[in-house]
Each structure stands twice: as C-alpha cells, then as structure tokens.
C-alpha positions as CSV (number, residue, x, y, z in Angstrom):
1,M,-14.5,37.3,35.0
2,C,-17.3,37.6,32.6
3,I,-20.3,36.2,33.0
4,L,-20.1,33.7,30.0
5,C,-17.0,32.0,31.8
6,K,-18.8,32.0,35.2
7,E,-21.6,30.5,33.7
8,Y,-20.1,28.0,31.7
9,I,-17.2,27.1,34.0
10,L,-20.1,26.1,36.7
11,G,-21.7,24.1,34.2
12,K,-25.0,26.2,34.5
13,I,-24.9,26.4,30.7
14,K,-24.0,23.8,28.1
15,R,-21.3,24.2,25.5
16,S,-23.8,25.3,22.7
17,E,-25.5,27.8,24.4
18,A,-22.1,29.2,25.7
19,Q,-20.9,29.0,22.0
20,R,-23.9,31.3,21.0
21,N,-23.4,33.8,23.9
22,F,-20.3,34.2,22.6
23,W,-21.1,35.5,19.3
24,E,-23.5,38.0,21.0
25,M,-21.0,39.0,23.4
26,V,-17.5,38.9,21.7
27,E,-17.2,42.5,20.7
28,D,-17.4,43.4,24.5
29,L,-15.0,40.8,25.5
30,G,-11.7,42.5,24.4
31,P,-9.5,40.8,22.0
32,E,-7.3,39.1,24.8
33,H,-10.4,37.4,26.7
34,A,-12.5,36.7,23.6
35,E,-9.4,34.2,22.7
36,E,-9.1,32.6,25.9
37,V,-13.0,32.3,26.1
38,F,-13.0,30.7,22.6
39,D,-10.4,28.7,23.3
40,L,-12.3,27.2,26.5
41,I,-15.1,27.0,24.9
42,W,-14.2,25.4,21.1
43,N,-11.0,23.8,22.1
44,D,-11.4,21.9,25.1
45,P,-13.4,18.6,23.9
46,D,-13.2,16.8,27.0
47,D,-13.7,19.5,29.4
48,S,-10.1,19.3,30.7
49,K,-9.8,22.9,31.0
50,R,-13.4,24.0,32.5
51,Q,-12.8,21.2,35.0
52,K,-9.5,22.6,36.1
53,L,-10.9,25.9,36.5
54,Q,-13.8,24.9,38.1
55,Q,-11.5,23.0,40.9
56,N,-9.5,26.0,41.4
57,Y,-12.5,28.5,42.0
58,K,-13.8,26.1,44.3
59,K,-10.5,25.6,46.2
60,N,-10.3,29.3,46.5
61,E,-13.8,29.5,47.6
62,V,-14.2,32.0,44.8
63,I,-17.6,30.3,44.1
64,K,-19.8,29.1,47.2
C-alpha cells in the first residue's frame, strides 16, 4: 500500500491534501494504482470507499 493511500484512508490527511500529494507522486504510482487512488480521492464524495477500506484494515489488524 502506498503512503498516500494509507494516510488518506486512516484520516491522517484531508481530501484536499491527498489531492495535492497525488499530483506530486502520480508518476511513481504506476497507471493502475494511480487510477485507483484517483477514484478513491476524487470520485468518492461520501467517503464510503474510504470507510470500507478503513474497516477492512482494522478488521484484518493491518493497522493497529
């Protein structure tokens, strides 16, 4: 998982900051992951995807 995803999903950075960070590191993400991150940050207005990912991480104890 990339640092941008982790920080955004955990709520450590706000959407506006995640969007700014995305453009700084988009070339390093690779095309497939860049598309996933873009969708998560820009096309999830009610944060439902972010909340589901956060629950999955906590459920699997990936994040403590």
